[in-house]
N, C-alpha and C positions, 0 to 999 in steps of 0.2 A: 504494500500500500504506500501511496505517496501522500503528499500534503499539498494544499493549495499554494499557488505561487506566492501569494501575499504573505503567507506564514513565514517564509524565509526572508521577507523584506525587512521586518522590524529589526532583527539582529544586525543586518548589514547597515541599515539606516542609523542605528545607534552607534555602531563602530565609526562610520564616516563622520557623524556629528561630533563625537567625542574627540576624534583626531583633529577636527577642524579648529577646536579651541585649545589644542595642545595640553590635554590633561590625561593622566593615567587612569587605568581602571580603578586603582585604589583611591585616587582622589575623587572620582565620580561616586564611588561607593560611600566614602565619608560624607559627601555633600547630601546624598539622598537617603542615608541611613540604612544601607544594605551592606552585606558582606561582599568582598571582592569576588567570591565564588559565585554569588548570585548575579553580579554584573557580567561575569564571564559566561555564565549559562545563558543569559539573555542574548549576548552578542553571538554566541555560537549556535543559537537556535534550540538548545535543550529545554529552555523555558520559553514558551511562545506567546503567552498572554499575561503580561504583568498587570497588577492591580492599577486602577485609575489613579490612585494617589501617588503611586510610584512614578507613573508616566508624567503626571503634573510636576512632580519634584524634578524629574529629569529635564523636562522642558525648561524649567527655571534655571537649573544648574548649568545647562548647556547654552543658555541665552539664545534660544532659537528664534528666528524670524517668524512672523505670523504664518507665512506659507509653509515653512519647514515644520512648524509646530503642528499645523493641520495634517500634513502628511504623516508626521510622527504618530499622532493620535489615531489617525486612520489605520496605520499599519498595526498598531497595538490592539485595536478593537476587533479586527477580523477574527472570527472563530475558526479554528482548524476544522476542516471538513475532509474526511478521508475520501479520496477519489483515486481512481486508477492513475498511476504515473503515466504521463503522456509519453508515447514512443514514436519513433520515426523521425525523419529529418525535419528541421525547422523550415518553414516557408512563409515568406512575407509577400503580401499582394497589395500593390498600390494603384493598379490600373482599374480603378473602381473604388468602392469603399475599402478602407483599410481592414485587412484580415490577417491574422496570424494563426498558424496551425503547426502541429507536430503530427505527421502522418495524417490520420483522419480526425484527430482531436483538435478542436479549436483551443487557442490559448488566449486567455483574457489578460490584456496588458494594462487595463485601467481606463480612465476617462480623461477627457480634457487635455491638459498640457502634456500628459505622458504620451497620449496618442499622437499629438502634434510633434513631439520630439522624435518618436519613432518614424513618423511619416517623413519628416524633414531629413533625417539621416538616410532613409531608404531612397530618397530622391538623388542622393549623392553617394551611392554605394562604394565602399572601399576607399573613400576619400574623406579627408578631414573636413568637418564643418566647425568653424570657429565658435568658441564660447560666446563671443560677441553677437554672432549671427543668431545663435539659439536664444540668447537673452532678448534680442530685438523681436524675434518671432513670438516668444511667449508673453512678453509684457509691453513691447513697444516703448512708448515714452514714459511709462510709469512702472519701472522695475522695482522689486523689493530692495530693502537696505543692503543685502548681500546676495545679489543675483547669481553670481558664479556658484556660491554654495547651494542656492536653491536649485540651479540646474543639476548640480552633482547629486542632490537628493533625489530628484525625479529620475535621473538616470540610474541611480542605485536600485530603485524600485523596478525600473524597467529591466535591469539585469536579472533581478529576482524573478520577474514574470517570465523570462525566457529560459528558466531553469529546465534542464533536461530530466533530472531525477535528483534523488537525495545526495548523489555523489558530488554535486557542485554545479555552479552555473556554467553554461556554455559561454565561452569567451567570444561573444558576438559584438557587444558594444564596448569599444576600446577607448581608453584615454590616450590622446596623443599630445605632442608638444603644443599644438595650437588650439586644441579643442577635443572633439570626439569623432569617432567614425564607426560605421556599421559594416562589419566584415561578413559578407555573404558571397557564396558562389553563384554562378549564373542559374543553377538549378534551384536555388533557395529564394530568388527574388524574381517576380514576374516581369518587372521592368528590364532587368538584365537578360532574362530569357528572351523577351521580345526583341531586344537589340541584337542579341546573338543570332536569332532567326532571320532578322532583316539583313544582317551582314551575309549570312549564308545565301539568302535569296539573291542578293545583288551579284554574288560570285557564281551562281549556278546557271545551268541551261534554262531557257524560258519555261519548258514544261515542268521541270523540277522546282523552279523558283516559285511558280504559282502555288504549288502544293505547300511549300515551306511558308509562304506568306499567309496562306489560309490558317496554318497553325499559329503563326505570329499574331495575326489579327484576332484569332479566337481567344487569346489571352485577355482581351479587353472585356470588362464587365460594365463599362460606363465611363464617365469622365474621371479625371485623376483626382482621387481623394475628395470626393464631393462632401463627405461627412466631416471634414476637418476645416472649419471656416478659415483658419490662419493660412491654409495651404491651397484652398480652392482656386484662388487667382494668383498664387505665387508665380514669379517668372519661371521657376523650374517646372512647375506643373504645366504652364502654358507651352513651355518648350517641349515637354514630353508629348503633349497633344499635337504639336506641330510634327513631331516624329511619326505619330500615328497617321496624320493626314498624308505625309510623304509616302508612308508604306502603302496606304490605300490608293494613292495615285499610281504608284508603281504596279500594284496588283491590277488596277483597271487597265493600264496600258498593256500589260502582259495578256490579260484576258481578251482584250480587243484584238490584239495581234494574233492570238490563237483561236479566234472565232468562238470564244466562250464568254461573250459579254454578260449573259445572265448570271454568271458566277459572281460578278461584282455588284450586281444591281441592289440587293437588299441592304448591304452595308453602306453603299454609296448614297442611296436615298436618305438613310438615317443620318449620315455624316453631313450631307449637304443641307439637310433641314436644320441641323444644329449650328451650321455656319452659313447663314443666309446671304452673306456678302462675299464669300470666298469664291472668286471667279474660276480658278483651276478646277475646283471640285464640281462646279456647275457645268463647266465645259465638258468634263469627263462624263458627268451624268447625262448630258445631251447626247454625247456620242454613244453611250451604252444603250440609252432608250431607242435611239435611231437604229442601232445594230440589232435590237430586239423587236424591230418592226413596230415601234411605238413613236412614230414621227410626230404625231400630234402632241403627245406628252412632252417630247423633246422641245417642240416649239413653245409649249406652255412654260416650260422651265426657263427658256430664254426671256420670254415676255415678263415673267415674274421677277427675275433677277435684274433685268434692265429697269423695270419700274422701281425696284428698291434702290438701285444705284442712283437713279436720277432724283428720287424723292429724298433719300437719306443723305446722300453725299454730293449731289449736284453734278455728277459726272456720267459720261456714257460708258458702255462696256469696253473693256480692253481688247487687244488684238486676239487673244486666245478665244474669248467668247464669240467675238465677231466671226472668226474663222470657223468655230464649231457650228454657229448658226448657218453660215454659208454652206457648209457640208451637208447639214440636214436638208436645207432647201434643195440642194442638188442631188439629194438621196445618195450621197457618198458615205456608205456605212461601213467601210473597211477600217483598218487601223489608221489613225490620224496622226498628225504631227503636233497635237496639242501639248505634248510633253516637251517640245522643243525640237529643233532641227534647223536645217539651212533656211527653210521658209518661215520658221517660227520667230518669236521675239528674240532680241539679243540675249546671249548668255555668256558673258565674257569673264566670269570669275575664274581666277586660276585655282588649281587644286589646293585644298586646305591641308594643314599638318595633321596627320592621323593621331598624334599623341598630344593633342592640345590639353593643357592643364591649367587649373586655377582661373583667376581673373573674373570671379563671380561678380564683383562690384562693377567692373567695366562692362561686362555683358548686360547686367541689369540697367546700367546707364544707357547703353546702346538701345536696349529694348524700349527705353523711355522715348527715344526719337520717334518710334512708331505711333506714339500717342500724343506727341507734342505739337503745338501750333507751329513752332519753328523747327523744321525738320532737317537742318544742316548741323552736323556734329563735327567738331574740330578736335581730333585726338592728337596730342603732342606728347613727346617723351624723348629721352636720350637715345643715342645710337644703340641698336641691339636690344632694346627693351621689349620688342615684340609687337610693335604697332601694326605692321602688315599682317602678321599671324592672327592677331586679334580681329582686325577688320574683316579679313577673308573668312575666318572661322564663323564669325557672327553673320556675315552676308550669306554664307551657305545655309546657315541655320534658319534664316527667315526668308530665303529666296522665294519660297512658295507664296509668300504674301504679296509678291510683285508680279502679277500676271503679264505685264507688258515687258518684263525682262530686266536684266542686270547689265550695267556698264561698268567696266573697270579699266583704269589706266595707271601705269607706273610712270609718274612724272620725272623720275630720275633726279629729284632735287638734290640729293646728296650721294649719288653713286660714286664709289671710290675712283673709278676709271673713266667716267663719262661726263657729259654736259647735261644740264637740265633740259627736259623736253620742251620745245616751243609750244605754248598753248594752242597756236594755230594748227600744229600737227596733231595734237591730241583731239581737237574738235573734229578734224578731218577723219580720224580713226573712228570716232563716234558716229559720224554721218555714214561712213562705210558700213558700220554695224547695222544701221537702219536700212541698208540696201539702196542708199542714194547713189546713182551712177556717178562715176568720177567726173564725167562731163558736166554734171549739174552741181558740183561742189564749187562754190565761188572762191575767188582768191581773197586773201586778207582775213585777219582774225575777226574783225567786227562783223563782216558779212557771214562768215561761217558760224559764229556764235549765234547770230540772229536766226539762221536757218535751223540750227540745233535746238534752240529754245522753242521754235515753232513746231518742230517735230515731236518734242517731248511733252509739250503742254497738254495737260489733262491725262497723261498716261501715268499709271502706277508703276514706277520703276525705282530701282535702287542703283545709285551711282557711287562708286568708290574711287576717290581721287587719292591715290597712294603716293607717299614720299614726295609731297609738295615742297618746293624750295621756300616759298613764302606765300602770303595772301595774294600777291599780284599774279603769280602763276596759276593759282587755283580759281580765282574769281571768274574768268571768262567761261569756265566749265560748269558753273552753277546753273541748274536748269531754270530757276525762277518760277517754278510751279509748285503749289502745295501738295500735289499728288505724288511727288517724287521725294525720296529720302536720300540725303547725300552724307557720306562719311569722308572727311578729309584727314589724312594722316601726315604728320610732318615732325621734324625735329624742332622746327620753329613753332612758337606758341600761337601763331596765326592771329595775333591781336587785331590785325586789320579786318579779318572776316568777322571776328566777334563784335567789333565796334560798328562796322559799316553794314554788314549783312545779318547781324543778329545771330551768328552761329553760336551754338552751345559748346563751351570749352570743356575738355576733360584731359587732365594730365595723367598719363600712364606711368605709374611709379615702378620701381624695382619690385620683383616678386618677394613675397614673404618666404621665410625658410620652409614653411609647410608647402607652399605652392612650388618652390624650387625642388623639394624632395619629390613631390608628385610628378613634376616634369621629368625628372630623372627616372622615376618609376615607369612612366609611360614609354620612355625611350629604351630602357634597359630591361624592363620586366621586374615585377616585385620580388621574384625569387633571388635575383642577383643582388638586390639591395638588402634583402633580409640576411643574406650571408655575410655582408660587411656593413652593418648599419652605421658604425662609428666612422668608417672611412667615407661613406656616402655623406654623412653630415659634414665632414671636413671639406669635401668637394663643394658642397652647398655653400659653406662659409667662404671659401676662396673665390667662388664665382659671384659672390655678393648680390645674388638675386637678379643677375643679368641673364635673360633667357638665351641670348646668343652664345654667351660663354658656357652656359650649361649644355647647350646643344653641341658645341664643339667638343667639349669633354666627353659627352655621351657618344658622339661619333667616333672619337678616338678609342674609347673603351670597346665599342662594337667592332671596329675594324681590326684592332689588334688581338682582341680576345684576352687581353691581359687582365689579371685580377684588378679590382678597383684600387687596391692598395698601391699597386705599381703605377697606376694612372695618377693617383693623388701624390705619390712621391715625385713623379715627373713634374707635376704642377708646382710643387714647392721647391724643386731643386734647381730652378733657373734664377739667375740674378735679375733678369728683367721679366716680371710676371707675364707680360703679354706675349713673350716668345712661345709659351706653351699653349696659347689660345689662337691657333692658326688652323682654319678649316680647309686650307688648300687653294682658295681662290679669293679674289678681291672682295666678294660679297660675304665671305665667311671668315676672313682674316680680321680679327678684332682691331688690330692696329690700323689697318687700311680703312675699316669702317669708321673709326674715330677720326682718322686724318681728314676724311671728307668734310666733317663738321668743322674741324680746326681750320682748314683752308678757306672756309667760307667767312671767317671772322675778319674784322678790320684789323690792321696791324697792332693797334694799341690793345684791343681785347685779346688778341692772340698772345701778346707779351704778358698780359696779366694772367692768362690761363697758365702759361709756362711757370710764372713765378709762384702761382698758387700751389704748384707741385713741390715747392720748397717749404710750404707751411706744414709743420709736423702734427697739427691737431686735427680734430674731426670737423669742426665748423669754423667759419671765419666771419667776423663782423666787418662792417664797412670800414671803420678806422684802421683795422689791421690790414685789410686789402689795400687801402690807400697807402699805408706805410710800405708794404711790400713793393708796390709799383713806384713809390716816391712821387705820387701825384696828389693834388688836392682831393678832399673827400667828394666834392661835387663831380669831379671827373671820374673818380673811381665808381661812383654810383651809376653813372651812365654805362661804364664798361661792364659792371656786374649785371646790369639790366640786359645788355646785349648777350652776355654769356647765359643768363637765365632764359631769355627768349629762345636761344639756340639749344636749350635743354642740355647744356654742358654743366650747368649748376642748378641746384634746387634751392628754394628759400623756405626751409622747414619752419622757421619762425621769422617774424618781421625783422628785417635788418641782419639776419644771420644766414649765411650761404654755405652750401655743402657740395662736395664732389663725392660720388661713390668711389670705392677703393680702386677699382680698375681704371676709372678716369683719372684718379689721383696718380696712379702708377704711370699712365700715359703722359700726364702733365709733367711729372718728374723726369721722364725720359726726355721730353722736349727741352726742359730747363738745362739738363746736362749736355744735350746735343747742340742747342742753339744759343745758350747764354755763356759768356766767358766766365772763368772762375772769379774774376774780380767783380763782375756784375752780380753773381750769385752771393758772394760774400757781402756786398753792399746791401743787397735786398734783405738778407737775413739780419744784418746789423740794424737796419731800419725797423724791422719787425721786432727785434729784441728790445730796442729802445721804446717802441710803442707800448709793449706790454709792461716794461719796467716803469715808465713814468706814469702810465695810467693806473697800474697797481699801486704805486706810491701815493697817488692822489686818493684812490679808494681807501687805502690804509690810513691816510691822514684823517679821513672822515670817520673811519671806524674808531681810531685811537688818537684823538686830537692832542692828548697830553703825553704821547709816547716820546721818549728821548730821541733826538735826531740820530740818523744812521751814522755809524762810526766811520763809514766811508762816504764822504759828502757827494751828493749828486751833482753831476754836471748838466749841461744843456743837452736836449735830444739832438741826435745827428740830423743834418738837413734832410728833409723829406719824410721824417718820422712824424706821424700824427698822434698827438696825445688825445685819447678819447674823453668825452664828457661822461662823468659818473654822477648819475642822479640818485642811484640807490646802491651803495657799496656792497651790501650783502648779496643782492641779486647779481651784481656785476661779477663778484668773485665766484658765485655759484655757476654762472653761465660760462665763465672763462677758465675755471680751475683746471680742466684737462689740458687746455691750450697752454696755460702757464707752466704746468709741469712738463709738457712735451717740449716747449721752448727751452726751459731750464736744462732738460736732458741733452738737448742738441747743442747747447752753448759751451762746448768744451775747448774752443780755440783760445789760446793764451791772450789773443788780442782783445777778447771780450770778457776776460776773467773778472774785471771790476764790475761790469754790468751784471754778470751772472750771479756774483755774490750779493749784489744789491737786490736782485730779483728774489733771491731766497729770503732776504730781510723783508721785502715788501709783501710777500705772501704769508709770512710767518703767523701773524695774528689771526688771519682768516682761517688758515688751515687748522690751527689749534681750536679756535672757537667752534668751528663747524664739525669737529670730531674726526678730521682726516689725519690721524696721527701717524699712520704709516707713511703717508706722503710728506708729512712734516719732517719725519726722520730722514727720508730719502733726500729731501731738499737740503737739509743741513749737512748730510754726508757729502753731497756734491759741493756745497759751499766750503766745507772744511778742507776738502782736497784742493779747492781753488785758493783758499786763504794762505796756504803755505807759500804761495808765490807772491803774496802781497806784503808790503813793508810794515804794515801796522799790526802790532801784537794784539791789539784790541779786536781786530777782525777775527783772528784765530780764537781768542777767548770767547767772543760772542757766539761763534759757531759751536764751540765746545759746550757752552752753557745751554744753548737752545737744543742741541742734539741730546743733551742730558734730559731736558724736560720732555722731549718726545719719547725717549726711552722709558722715563718714569711713567708716562701715560700708557705706554704699551706693556708695562709690567716687567721691563728688563732692568732690574735693579742694579745688578753688577755693572752693566754698561753705563748706567746713569751715574753711579758713584765714580767710575773712572773718568768720565768726561767732566764731571763737576770738579774733581781734583785738578785736572789739567786746566780748567777755566780759572780756578782760584789762583793757581801758581802764575798763570799768564797775567792776570789782573794785578797781582802783587808786583810782578816784574815791571808792569807799566805804571805802577803807583796810582792806580785808578780806584779811589775810595768808593765811588758810586757803583763801579763794576763789582767790587768785592761785596758791597752791600747786597746787590742783586743775587750774587752767587749764594751768599748765606741765606737769603730769602728762598732761593731754589732748594737749598739743602733742608731748610725747614719744611718745605712742602713734601720733599722726599720722605723725611722721617715721619711726618704727619700721616702720609698714606700708608706707612708701615706700622702705624699705631704706636710709635715710640715718641710720645708727646713731650717727654722731658727733653730729649735731644732736639726735637723740633722747636721747642721754646728757646732752648739755648741758642740755636742758630738764628731764630727770629730776632732775639735781643741783640746778637752780633750784627745783624743786618741793620737794625736801628742805630747802633753805635757808629757804623760806617756811613750811614746815610746822612746823619745830622751834619757832620763837617762838610759834606759835599753841597749842602744847601738844596738838595733835590727833594722837594716836598712830596712828589708823587712816589718816590721810593720810600720816603719816611712813612707815607700812608700805607703802602703795601706791608711794610714791616710791622706797623702798629696793628693792622688787621690780622696779620699772621700771629702776633703775640696774643691778641684777643681770642682768636680761634683756638690756640693751644690751651689757654686758660680754661676755655669752655669745655674742651675735651677732658681736662683734668678736674672738672667739677667746680671750678672757681668762676661761676657765671656772672657775679656782680663785677668782678675785676675784668672779665672778658668784655662785658658791655661797655665799661668805661674806655677801654683801649679802642674798641671799634668805633665808638662815637667820636673819639679824638681823630681817628683815621678819616672819618667822613668829613670832618671840618677841613682837612688838608687837601682833599681831592678836588680836582678840576671838575666842575659840574658837567662838562662835555665828555668826561671819561666814563662812558656808560658801563663798560666792563668792570672797571675797578669799583665803581659805585655799587654795581649789582652784587659783586663779591662781598662787599662790606655790609650791605643791607641784609644779605643772607646770613652773615655771622651775627648781626644784631637780632634777627629773627630767631636764630637758634638759642642765643642767650636768653631772650625774653621768654621763649617757650619753657626753658628749664627753670626760670624764675617764677613760673606760674602766671606770667602776664600774657595770656594767650591772645587777647585782642590785639595787643601791641605786636605780638609775633606775626599774626596774620597780616597786619598792616605792613610790617617790614618785608615779609615775603612777597606781598603784592608789589611793593616798590621794586624789589629785586627782580621779580618776574618781568615787569615792564622794561626795566633797563637791560636785562639779559637779552630780551627779544630785539630791542633796538640795536644792541651790539652784535646781534647774530651769533650769540654764544650758545650753541645747541647743548653742549654738555652741561653748562651751568644752568640753562633753562630746565633741563630734566631734573637736575639736582634740587633746584629751588621748588619745583612742583612736588617732588618726593617729600621734602621737608614740610611743605605746606599741608600735604596730606596727613603727615604725622601730627601736626597741630590740630587739624580738624578732628582726628581720631581722639586725641587727648581731650578735646572739648566735648566729646560724646556724640559726634556726628559722623558715623562711619560711612554714610552715603556720600557726604561731601568729600570724604577722604578718597573714596573710590573714583569720584568724578575727576580728581586731579591726578591720582595715581596712574590711571589708564594712559593719558597722554604722556606722562613722565616715562612710563615703561616703553611706549612707542619710540620716544626720542632716544632713550638710553640703549634700547635694543638696536636701533638703526645705526648707532655708532659703536656697537660692540663694547659698551661700557660694562665693567664687571658688576657695577651696582644694579644692573638690570636683573640679575638672577635673584638677588635678595628681594627686590621689589616684586618680582613675579610671585615669589613664595608668599609674600604678605597678601597680595591680591587673591591668591588661591585659597588662603586660609579664611578669607572674609566671605 
């Protein structure tokens, strides 16, 4: 005997929900008052129906959303009903209402959202459907608080519903890197079975093909998923219906050619009635009726659809219908050419790529052109991103909706070895496709374009203008009629068409890792990738989502038969990455494809592209680009705009520009091939000075009372632009990776001074934002540089700050060694303020080790050295450290007095030091029992820490504030502030996060 599928669902749902909030079985048992054995029995299905009170306690303990809680209670309430365990293979059917069965036994998968999830996954079998797509499907613009968790909950129950027997669930619904996928064979899914049969029919002899199509069409039980409102009109559902119509048209043509017209008639009547404006269907229906000696009925079909076309759309029937009508009138009842032929409508689309993958968003956008008032689409994107493949694939998919034909032209706008096609020649080719005799084709572009627009007016046609150089080349080929849909592809953004002709723009971006993996799977087969999954992911990463690069690598793997590991090694083993991405001809040699875009640039934009290859970071802002080129920001903006319109750059955020990795490699090659060494050095020096002086300005705003840099700043080199900093915290956040990359690159002795200064300029921001590993890395570099500098204080400063980074990272022995070196260097330099700061650092080190007596000793030494120097900011640091040590030793009144004295000495604009001191005051007040004053002090500290961008301090203050709320008898208020404190401390890997997590789990 088996159990109902839902009985197995509660245990899995409980396990998923518990793991989502990172608690153990023991912790859950403690919260709800059960033994850990009872919790384990529930999760493993040995106990299947917990009491209602236990379920309610678990809902509260797991902090479930409303949706998840409802599913949780639903799973717990189902009574186990012994039923025969289902046997036989799983089968899912979507060509009609959704049904699931095992052998002859129906499988109940649930209602509502669970059925929608299964239906959506089944429409994309064996392919990843992103979590974002599933969330949008289920909730649209009103998702629950944790939609990803809610999706996972529904899918957990779906897995339970697809259970084969008590041995465990069939691994059918799989979690992938980007979402979820339904893994079914062709025999397990009617949609896959239908597609397989249609492919067989297209490859078979006519007689056999007709029988195969009978089987394929017989799989349909109605429209696609009519019982699931979310999917009834989904683009994937309508696309599957288009496949059915295409198969029916093929069936009809074969039946007519074989003299078996009546074999298609029943299905054709039904399908034409369901699609009253579909001209190819009605043209075929007229032919079948006429071939069945039902000429009157055929003429009636023509009259009816003509009336509907005129009344509903205001247009006359297209060529296919008119030809079918003519044949009926002439009683020509044999096989017709309504499917296309030399005398039929134009059909110029090139062959599509059989292994098309991904691009669901782009296909949905293109589908939108069919319903839009403005039916011109402009698809732009970088070289090799798959614009042509997308346009041709989509055009084939919807070609049946254009009974008057399809036109296609490659305008050769960016061909590696050719010149752009003259628009006059392109129009002549279109006129030829309409059958216009050569003698009647006029000379001159304007006359030809007028004749073309006259011929296409009122016709329902699809026009693909591929690889346009710019808007000027494509404009004369626009048909100017609302009955035609036009898709223009270009590396140019075609802004002119968008502005003047109202074209709808779409930027085709790089493929996601999931789409890239799917493309490789389509080219190489799933088995080959399953054998070497990690290698396949490495190839995906190297190709950076560029379809042309992926296709070249796949072809290399197919042609050589080498293991993927060998191909990946070949990819990574070349000094110039583009050397390995050569498909053998100009159209598939990535370097040649990119060079055609490069050659189309103005000289100034081409130079900027080359110099961007020297930028070591991921994105570049306008002032940095201006500095690289040594031009004013206004000039750089125009050049960046040119590069962006040419799809050589993207602008992921306003004012920030990016090259994908392969384009960056190409730009770097150009820089080393075409720029002199002195030009490259000058460009990098300008870039370094830009980041140095802009970081120094941002640091000045963050730490206005900070002591001046021990190595005085000079003026920026000519041509370097100092950026405007409106928000220093945001600027450091946006530029951090660039700053570290530039610092790594600045190894030349000629820029040693600027490199050390850059480490100084980023120091405060890295510490405050919790990037302590990067802080240590920066000061290691600076220390290696400082030995070549004459000032001992530069070495001492680097030693001291490296010690601080090591302390924050828990590397105590290293910290001690560096602080000892720093103290000796400051003694040699007779620098009292420097010695004071080192003693303050030693105080912090011993405080973190809970050796508060030694910490106090060094804090007092810091104050004794700071007073003769006259530096009040250092004195304030020392006084606050003394106060904090007294507080840790239980001397809270003395602690408060020292911290209040520190506050009086601090510069009001030094938000970080003030926040530290207010935190100490709050701690002392808390332990003196003055809880209201403690809350006030912590709130002051919190505001100042946020203004200073000090993430670690912000988390610490929130933790202390929660402690005070708890002491005041308000545990709910404590939890409110502890939760964001934990988020902050966990995000920067602070050791205090573990203790705080335990406190939250105990409450």
